N, C-alpha and C positions, 0 to 999 in steps of 0.2 A: 504492500500500500504507499503510494507516495502521498506527502502533504499536497494539498491546492492552496493556490492564493486567489481569493476572489475578489476583484476589485468592483466598487458599486461607484457610479459617476452620474452628476445629474447633468453633464455637458452635454450639449448639442451635437459634439464632436464623436465621431463613431470610437469604440475602444481602439480599434487600431491605429487611430492618428493620437490618442493619448499614449499610447507605447511605445509609438515612434517618437514623441517628443521628450518623453520621459526618459533619460538614459539609464535609470536603474536597472535596466535588464542588461545593460553591457557588463561584461566581466572587465573587472580592474585588475592588470596584473599588481603583484605584489613583488616588490625586489628587497631581495635580502643579501646582505655582504656575508662573506664567511667571518668567522669569529678569528679575532686575533689576538693573540698573548704576546707580550715585549715583557723580557725579564732581563734585570740587569745584576751582575754578580762583579765583583772587585776585578775581573779580568775580561770581562765581554758583556756583549748584550746578546740574546736570544730571541727571535722572534718566530712565533709558532701561528700558522695559517691552517685553518681546517679546510681541509679539501677532499672529502670523502669521494673514493671512485674516480679521483684524477691520477695521471700518470705524470712522470718528470716532463714530458714532451708537450704538457699542457701549460706550462710554466715559462715564462721570462722573467729574469730576474736583472736588473743591472742598477748602475749606479750613473747618475749623470753629470756634468761639469759641474754643477751647482750643490754636489756633494747631497744629493736626494736619492734615496733608496727607493726604487719602481719595482712592485711586484705585479704582475699581470698574467690571468689567468684566463684562459679561452678554452672551452670545450664544446665542439659540435658532435652531435650524436645523429645518427640516421638509422632506426630499425626499419629493415624491411622485412616483409613477409611474402611468400610466394605470390607470383603474377599469375593470372589467369587468364588467357587470352589477349594478353597487353593490357588489361586493366587493373590496378591496384586494388586488392584486397582490404589492405591495410596498411598505411604507410604515418609513419611516426616520425616527426624531427624533434630534435631539442639542442636549446644554442644557450651557452651560459657564457658571461663575461664579467670580469672583476678587475678592477686595478687600484691598488692603494699606494700612494707614496708617503714615505717617511721621510722626515729630514734628519741626516745622520749626525750626533752630536760631534762635538770639535776630537772629541779623544779616539774616536772610531778610525780603524785600520781599514780604508776602503778597499785596499791592494788585497786583502786578506780574507775578505767576505767569502764564505762559503754556504752552499744551499743544497738540500737534498729533500726527497720526498721520502716519507717511510711511514707505513699504516695508516693512509689517509691524511697524514700532516705534512706541510711544507715548513721546513724548518731551515731558518737561515740564522748563520752563526757570524755575529761581528765581532772579532777580537777590538781590545782596547789598545791603544798606544802605551807602550811602557814609559811610566813616569820616569823623569828623569830626576837622579838624586841631585838634590841641590847640596853643593858643599861651600861650606861657609870658609871663604879665605880670610885668613886675619892677615891684614896688611898693616904695618907701620907706618906711621906718617910722620917724618921730621918736621920738628919744629923750629923755625928759625927767627 
């Protein structure tokens, strides 16, 4: 049994026109972005992006000239079931695209960033620059 929506209208326009001008029947797409975790330790930053069902070929990760980390994901899926006499019995397409840009901190080693996909998660490892130890040199100043 399916629920029915019954409309009553005192309008002079036929219901078909009411339905046409009322766009509540149109499906509205919902956009969601993958969940992202960013962790910092003393020696590194780690970025995790939820990516269930995606392979490493579906990702592009790069750093631009302005020190921004770009994570791009694109997945195209085409499921085809058997054709009969040149006519599709069923055909489904799926397309997902996502892009996230993160500004890298000043202490990030942009040349040493590594990324890998593992168990439905893209892991981006960003090492920190080694801190230079300040050596305080004591220098005597002669008084004249």
